[in-house]
Each structure stands twice: as structure tokens, then as C-alpha cells.
C-alpha positions in Angstrom: 2.6 -23.5 -43.9 2.6 -19.8 -43.9 2.8 -16.9 -41.5 0.0 -14.4 -40.9 0.9 -11.2 -39.1 -2.0 -9.6 -37.4 -1.3 -5.9 -36.9 -3.1 -3.7 -34.3 -5.8 -2.0 -36.3 -7.0 1.6 -36.0 -9.9 1.2 -33.6 -11.5 4.4 -34.9 -10.9 6.8 -32.0 -8.0 8.7 -33.6 -5.6 7.1 -31.2 -1.9 6.3 -32.0 -1.4 3.5 -29.5 -3.2 1.1 -27.2 -2.2 -0.9 -24.1 -2.3 -4.6 -23.8 -4.6 -5.3 -20.9 -4.8 -9.1 -21.1 -3.8 -12.0 -23.4 -6.3 -14.7 -24.2 -3.7 -16.8 -26.1 0.0 -17.7 -25.7 2.7 -19.0 -28.0 1.8 -22.5 -29.1 -2.0 -22.1 -28.7 -4.4 -22.9 -31.5 -6.8 -20.1 -32.3 -10.0 -20.3 -34.4 -11.1 -17.6 -36.8 -12.8 -14.8 -34.8 -11.3 -16.3 -31.7 -10.2 -13.9 -28.9 -6.6 -12.8 -29.0 -6.2 -9.9 -26.5 -7.9 -7.1 -24.8 -6.5 -3.6 -25.7 -7.3 -0.4 -23.8 -7.5 3.0 -25.4 -7.9 6.2 -23.4 -11.0 4.8 -21.6 -12.5 1.8 -23.3 -11.3 -1.7 -23.5 -11.5 -3.3 -27.0 -11.3 -7.1 -27.7 -9.1 -8.1 -30.6 -10.3 -11.1 -32.6 -8.2 -13.3 -34.9 -9.0 -12.9 -38.7 -7.6 -16.4 -39.4 -7.3 -19.8 -37.8 -3.9 -21.3 -36.9 -1.2 -21.7 -34.3 0.1 -18.7 -32.4 3.9 -18.4 -32.9 4.6 -14.9 -31.7 3.0 -12.3 -29.4 3.9 -8.7 -29.0 4.9 -8.1 -25.4 3.2 -8.6 -22.1 0.2 -7.2 -20.3 0.9 -3.5 -19.6 3.0 -2.9 -22.8 1.9 -0.2 -25.2 1.6 -1.1 -28.9 1.5 1.5 -31.7 -1.4 1.3 -34.2 -0.2 -0.8 -37.2 2.5 -2.7 -35.2 2.5 -6.5 -35.2 0.3 -7.8 -32.4 0.2 -11.6 -33.1 1.9 -13.8 -35.6 -0.1 -16.9 -36.5 1.1 -20.0 -38.5 -1.6 -20.8 -41.0 -2.3 -23.2 -43.9 -1.1 -21.7 -47.2 1.1 -18.7 -47.7 -0.5 -16.3 -45.1 0.1 -12.6 -45.7 3.8 -12.6 -46.5 3.5 -9.1 -48.0 3.4 -7.7 -44.5 6.8 -9.3 -43.7 7.5 -11.7 -41.0 10.6 -12.2 -38.9 12.1 -15.6 -38.3 13.1 -18.4 -40.7 11.0 -19.2 -43.7 10.1 -22.5 -45.2 12.0 -21.8 -48.5 15.3 -21.0 -46.9 18.0 -23.5 -47.9 20.1 -24.6 -44.9 23.8 -24.8 -45.8 25.2 -28.3 -45.3 28.5 -28.4 -43.4 30.8 -31.3 -44.1 32.3 -32.8 -40.9 35.7 -34.6 -41.2 35.5 -38.1 -40.0 38.5 -39.3 -38.1 40.3 -42.4 -39.4 40.7 -45.6 -37.4 44.1 -44.7 -36.0 42.9 -41.5 -34.5 39.9 -43.3 -32.9 42.2 -45.9 -31.3 44.5 -43.2 -29.9 41.6 -41.2 -28.5 40.2 -44.2 -26.8 43.5 -45.0 -25.2 43.8 -41.4 -23.8 40.2 -41.6 -22.4 40.9 -44.9 -20.7 44.0 -43.5 -19.1 42.2 -40.4 -17.8 39.4 -42.5 -16.4 41.8 -44.9 -14.6 43.6 -41.9 -13.1 40.4 -40.3 -11.8 39.4 -43.5 -10.0 42.8 -44.0 -8.3 42.5 -42.8 -4.6 44.6 -39.9 -3.4 47.2 -40.7 -0.6 46.0 -39.5 2.8 48.3 -38.0 5.4 47.0 -39.3 8.7 49.1 -36.8 10.7 47.0 -33.9 9.3 43.4 -33.4 10.6 40.7 -33.8 8.0 39.5 -30.5 6.5 36.0 -29.4 7.6 33.6 -28.6 4.8 33.1 -25.0 4.1 30.1 -23.4 5.7 28.2 -20.5 4.3 28.4 -17.8 7.0 25.1 -16.2 5.8 23.2 -19.5 6.3 24.4 -19.8 9.9 23.8 -16.1 10.7 20.2 -16.2 9.3 19.2 -19.5 10.6 16.2 -18.9 12.9 17.0 -21.9 15.0 20.5 -20.7 15.7 19.1 -17.2 16.4 16.8 -18.6 19.1 19.7 -20.6 20.6 21.7 -17.4 21.1 18.9 -15.9 23.3 20.0 -16.0 27.0 17.2 -17.1 29.3 16.6 -19.5 32.2 14.8 -22.8 31.5 11.7 -21.6 33.4 11.5 -18.5 31.1 12.0 -20.6 28.0 9.2 -23.0 29.1 6.8 -20.1 29.8 7.6 -18.5 26.5 7.0 -21.9 24.7 3.7 -22.4 26.5 2.6 -18.9 25.4 3.8 -19.4 21.8 6.3 -16.5 22.1 9.6 -16.6 20.1 12.2 -15.3 22.6 14.2 -13.8 19.8 11.3 -11.3 19.5 11.6 -10.3 23.2 14.0 -7.5 24.2 15.8 -7.5 27.5 15.5 -4.5 29.8 18.9 -5.0 31.5 21.9 -7.1 30.5 20.6 -9.0 27.5 19.2 -11.9 29.5 15.4 -12.5 29.1 13.6 -12.5 32.4 9.9 -13.0 33.4 9.5 -9.2 33.6 10.6 -8.9 30.0 8.0 -11.5 29.0 5.4 -9.6 31.0 6.3 -6.3 29.2 6.1 -8.1 25.9 2.7 -9.6 26.6 1.3 -6.2 27.8 2.7 -4.4 24.7 1.7 -7.1 22.2 -2.0 -7.5 23.0 -4.8 -6.2 25.2 -6.5 -8.8 27.3 -4.0 -11.5 26.6 -1.1 -12.3 24.3 -1.9 -13.2 20.7 1.0 -14.4 18.5 2.0 -12.0 15.8 0.6 -12.7 12.3 2.9 -14.6 10.0 4.8 -12.3 7.8 3.8 -12.5 4.1 6.1 -12.1 1.1 6.4 -8.8 -0.7 4.5 -8.8 -3.9 5.0 -6.5 -6.9 1.9 -5.8 -8.9 2.2 -4.0 -12.3 -0.1 -1.0 -12.6 -1.7 -1.6 -16.0 -4.9 -1.2 -17.9 -7.7 0.8 -16.2 -5.7 1.1 -12.9 -2.9 2.9 -14.8 -5.4 5.2 -16.5 -6.9 6.0 -13.1 -3.5 6.7 -11.7 -2.5 9.0 -14.6 -5.8 10.9 -14.6 -5.8 11.4 -10.8 -2.2 12.5 -10.8 -2.8 15.0 -13.6 -6.0 16.3 -11.9 -4.2 17.0 -8.6 -1.1 18.3 -10.3 -3.0 20.8 -12.5 -6.1 21.7 -10.6 -6.1 23.8 -7.3 -8.9 21.9 -5.5 -11.0 23.4 -2.8 -13.8 21.5 -0.9 -17.1 22.6 0.5 -19.3 20.4 2.8 -22.9 21.2 3.9 -25.3 19.2 6.0 -28.7 18.4 4.5 -31.9 17.2 6.2 -33.2 14.4 3.8 -36.1 13.2 6.0 -38.7 14.5 3.6 -36.8 13.3 0.6 -36.6 9.8 2.0 -40.3 9.8 2.7 -41.0 10.9 -0.9 -38.7 8.3 -2.3 -40.4 5.5 -0.3 -43.8 6.6 -1.5 -42.8 6.7 -5.1 -41.1 3.3 -4.8 -44.3 1.8 -3.4 -46.2 2.3 -6.7 -43.3 2.0 -9.1 -44.5 -1.2 -10.8 -41.9 -2.5 -13.2 -40.0 0.8 -13.2 -36.5 0.8 -11.5 -36.2 1.4 -7.8 -35.4 5.0 -7.0 -32.3 5.7 -4.9 -31.0 9.0 -3.7 -29.0 9.6 -6.8 -31.8 10.4 -9.3 -33.1 13.1 -6.9 -29.7 14.6 -6.5 -29.0 14.6 -10.2 -32.4 16.2 -11.0 -31.7 18.9 -8.4 -28.2 19.6 -9.8 -29.7 19.9 -13.4 -32.3 22.3 -12.1 -29.6 24.6 -10.7 -27.1 24.5 -13.5 -28.6 27.3 -15.5 -28.1 29.5 -12.5 -24.6 28.3 -11.9 -23.2 27.6 -15.4 -19.5 27.9 -14.2 -20.0 24.5 -12.4 -21.0 22.7 -15.6 -17.8 23.5 -17.6 -14.5 22.4 -19.0 -11.3 24.3 -18.5 -8.5 24.0 -21.1 -5.6 25.3 -19.0 -3.2 25.2 -22.0 -5.4 27.4 -24.1 -6.7 29.4 -21.1 -10.3 28.8 -22.2 -13.3 27.9 -20.1 -16.2 26.2 -22.0 -19.5 26.5 -20.2 -21.4 23.5 -21.5 -25.0 24.0 -22.7 -26.1 20.4 -21.8 -25.6 18.5 -18.6 -23.7 15.3 -19.5 -23.5 14.0 -16.0 -20.8 11.4 -15.1 -21.6 8.9 -12.4 -18.4 7.4 -10.8 -18.9 3.7 -10.6 -16.8 1.1 -8.9 -16.1 -2.0 -11.1 -13.9 -5.1 -10.6 -11.2 -3.4 -12.7 -11.4 0.0 -10.9 -13.3 3.2 -10.9 -15.1 4.2 -14.2 -17.2 7.2 -15.0 -20.1 6.3 -17.4 -22.0 9.4 -18.6 -25.7 10.2 -18.6 -26.3 12.2 -21.8 -28.6 15.2 -21.5 -29.4 14.5 -17.9 -31.4 17.7 -17.8 -34.1 16.2 -20.1 -34.7 13.1 -18.0 -37.2 12.5 -15.2 -36.5 10.6 -12.0 -37.5 7.2 -13.5 -35.4 7.7 -16.6 -32.4 8.8 -14.6 -32.8 5.7 -12.4 -33.0 3.4 -15.4 -30.0 5.0 -17.1 -27.9 4.9 -13.9 -28.7 1.1 -13.6 -27.9 0.4 -17.2 -24.6 2.3 -17.3 -23.5 0.7 -14.0 -24.2 -2.7 -15.5 -22.2 -2.2 -18.8 -19.3 -0.6 -16.8 -19.1 -3.5 -14.4 -19.3 -6.2 -17.1 -16.8 -4.5 -19.4 -19.1 -3.9 -22.3 -19.3 -0.1 -22.0 -18.6 1.8 -25.2 -16.1 4.6 -25.5 -18.9 7.2 -26.0 -20.5 6.0 -22.8 -17.3 6.7 -20.8 -16.4 10.1 -22.1 -17.6 13.6 -22.5 -19.0 14.3 -19.0 -19.4 17.9 -17.9 -19.9 17.4 -14.2 -19.6 14.3 -12.0 -21.4 12.8 -9.1 -19.5 10.3 -6.9 -21.2 8.2 -4.2 -20.0 5.4 -1.9 -23.6 4.7 -0.8 -23.9 3.5 2.8 -20.0 3.6 3.1 -20.0 7.3 2.2 -18.5 8.4 5.5 -19.1 11.7 7.2 -17.5 13.8 4.5 -15.3 13.3 1.4 -13.0 15.4 -0.7 -13.4 13.8 -4.2 -10.9 14.5 -6.9 -12.2 16.4 -9.9 -12.6 14.5 -13.2 -10.4 16.7 -15.4 -11.1 18.8 -17.5 -14.3 19.3 -15.5 -14.3 21.9 -12.8 -16.6 20.4 -10.2 -17.5 17.1 -8.6 -20.3 16.4 -6.1 -20.3 13.6 -3.5 -23.3 12.6 -1.3 -22.2 10.9 2.0 -23.8 8.5 4.4 -27.3 9.1 5.7 -27.5 9.0 9.5 -30.3 9.6 12.0 -29.8 12.2 14.7 -31.9 14.0 17.3 -32.6 17.6 16.1 -34.3 20.5 17.7 -37.5 21.7 16.0 -40.1 24.4 16.7 -43.8 24.0 15.9 -46.2 26.7 14.8 -46.9 27.8 18.3 -43.2 28.3 19.0 -42.7 25.3 21.2 -39.4 23.5 20.8 -39.2 19.8 20.7 -36.6 17.1 19.8 -37.2 15.1 16.6 -35.5 12.1 14.9 -34.2 13.4 11.6 -32.3 11.8 8.7 -29.2 13.9 7.8 -26.6 13.7 5.1 -23.6 15.7 4.2 -22.9 16.6 0.6 -19.3 17.3 -0.4 -18.2 19.4 -3.3 -14.7 19.8 -4.8 -14.2 22.7 -7.2 -11.5 24.1 -9.5 -10.5 27.4 -7.8 -9.3 28.8 -11.1 -12.9 28.8 -12.4 -15.2 28.5 -9.4 -15.1 31.0 -6.5 -15.8 29.9 -3.0 -18.9 32.2 -2.8 -20.3 30.5 -5.9 -19.8 27.0 -4.5 -21.4 28.0 -1.2 -24.3 29.6 -3.0 -24.9 26.5 -5.1 -24.7 24.3 -2.0 -27.3 26.4 -0.2 -29.7 26.4 -3.2 -29.2 22.7 -3.5 -30.1 22.4 0.2 -33.4 24.1 -0.4 -34.3 21.6 -3.2 -33.1 18.5 -1.3 -35.0 19.5 1.9 -38.2 20.3 -0.1 -38.3 17.5 -2.7 -41.6 18.8 -4.2 -39.5 21.6 -5.7 -37.4 19.1 -7.5 -40.5 17.5 -9.1 -42.1 20.9 -10.0 -41.7 21.9 -13.6 
């Protein structure tokens, strides 16, 4: 049998290391050729490592969350034949000669003497010790911590009358949780105060306390934490929120969806993205990257729009390339496709990087307003919020006022104040308002 050392290959992204996200094998498992070994995460994408050989896993490099350098051993596999000994392997080898150690055998006389000593010791240990009846027997030692933390003993120390104890038992109240208002003795008035404080409309026993649980922050969750911390640390955010009347847009969207055929269903996002792309030439400072170390702002010529997407592993930002060249239906199809590959873990690195501005939406859970965190090195992020219906005053052509039911939505923006001025953000939001409230302008060429 030989040893095959599988080293972490260069995944082709110019990276120096990768993080172990999950193991698919453990020591002792048999693995087939091309079988799954581990999932490794680079800056954004997760790459699945496959075994080049078949054999038994005898070593793995660390646990989930550990970072491994490119070229370092990831898995050592026991294989038929010599394996790849040129790479070097730790541990004993099959051709190592084990030195034989001669053990001196005792003669018969030594054995007899040893047996006699052992028999004498055994007889002594079985002989009972003399007991002095005049001295009281010693009590076994009791661990003071066990006594002091025994919940039964704690409840026994509570001072209360039998009637109070019975009432507490009927209500399911632990008297050790009730505080006395006077001299330490629990009374009915103390129970009444506990019930009034503990619940409204009747006492409900407190939820059972769970155990503390430590969860390692690894993989995508660690990347999110690092990126968000860096964004808040380096970027002076400011937020701007404006209210939009989306009644006409929702009517237009419903009409288009009625005749969509086999095309994807239109949501609010394609309209918003199309409107953003229409305004970017007028506000190029919003579609930009800021290199704070070099002190350079790059105003991007194309709109590579990131769409923040919630996945089982955490928040990911797949990118719609050249969003300015796509119509509503193409945007809807690409949003659906990217969300799918992000959620099932098959998104490629190129689909998760290179965005120039980001849109983030929580859909019907969008809340009244949000203050999203900028996706560094971008300088702006836009977040539509929940659509609500409200009565609004309107004036007809004759000047008569009336109250109408309208659909309203707030759109939030967070901008990098080093690059985007408040006036520019407000101007962009007002121009966006004109497009959103008159959707025919979005569709016009």
C-alpha cells in the first residue's frame, strides 16, 4: 500500500489560500476516484474538491473554518501501489524496519519469589481493619458545590406557609423565583406581584432555559462579516429615503404579466433596475468604485448591477452584467437565473464579483425604511421597501380635491459621502421618482 498526498490546487483565481467550508469525508472513509472530498471557499465562490485517486482517507488537513494555503496537503489517501511518494508523506512507511527489543525472561526462582510476595499483599488487603467502637463513624465527604446548587435544596430554603406553597404549586410557580417584599418570607401578596409582573392576562410559566451554544463563524458567513465590517469601518455612509407612488407601475406590471406567455413573471425589481440604468449616465458618480488606498474613483462605463440575494448559507450578491443593455423581460430572466444558482451553490466566481452598484430588497418584508450597507468598493446601494396602500389626497382637472387609495413605497439609498454628495443623492432620488411614478418613461427608448 502507498500514500497519495492530495495538495490544494491553484483554483485559477490568483488566490494564495482557501477556507475549508465542509468536509465530505473523514479519516477511515473509503473514497472513489472523482469522489467529493471537501468544499473550499475562495474570496466569494465555493469550489468542490474531488479525489484524483481511489483509496482510504488516512489524514485530513484541519477542520471546517481552517484556512489552507495553495499547495499545502489537504488529504492523504492510502492507495494501492506506491502512491506519490515524491510529494513526501508524514507517518511511518511500510519499508521501515522496526527494531526488535530483547526482553529478559526471569528464571523460575524469581517467579516463585514474586508469586509469594503477591499472595502476601493480597492476603493483607483482604484482612479487615480493627474498628474502634468508641469513635463515631466518619461521614462521607460531601461536595459543598453540589449541595449549594441543588435546585431541590434551594426550593427547601424558601420560607413560605403551606397555603402559599400549595397555591404556587397549583400555578406552576417555582417559589425560588419569587422575591419577598418584606422579611424574606414569601406571602400571597408576593405571588400576586409575581403573577402580575410575569404575564398579562394570567401567569405563564417561564420558558425553559436552553444551553449556551457556540457556533463558529466560517465560510460565507465569515466573508459577510469581514466585508460588512470593512465597509462600515472605511466608508462614511449616509442614507436618503424618499416615498414613491407605485400605483401606475403596479398597474403596468399587472398588464404586462397578463400577456407574458412563457416569459418570466415581472416583479418590481426589473422596473427599478431599468430606471436606475436610465439615470446612471446623468449620475456617473453613483456607478463607481473608490480605491481609498490609491485615492482614485473609477466611474464605470457599464452597469454591472449586483442583486443582493438571501441563500441558505447567507447573503450573496450575484451580478447582472451590462444591465443597461437588457429589457424588462431579460432582466427578469437573469434575476431568476442568478438567484437560482446562488441558492443552490452553483454560482461561478465571475457571477459573484465585479458589481458596480447594488440593489437590495427584502420583498414584502422590506419594512418602512432601511439603511443598507454599501457593497465595498462600490459607493452606492439602493433598497426598495414594502408596498403599502394608503389614502392620499388628489386633485382632478377641475381643481376638486378627493381622497384616493394609492400604493406607496419608500426607496432607501446609502451612499459613500467621500464620493457622493447629499445633493447628488437627493437629485438622483427625485429623478428616479419621476420614472417610477410614470412607468411609460422607463419603457421609452
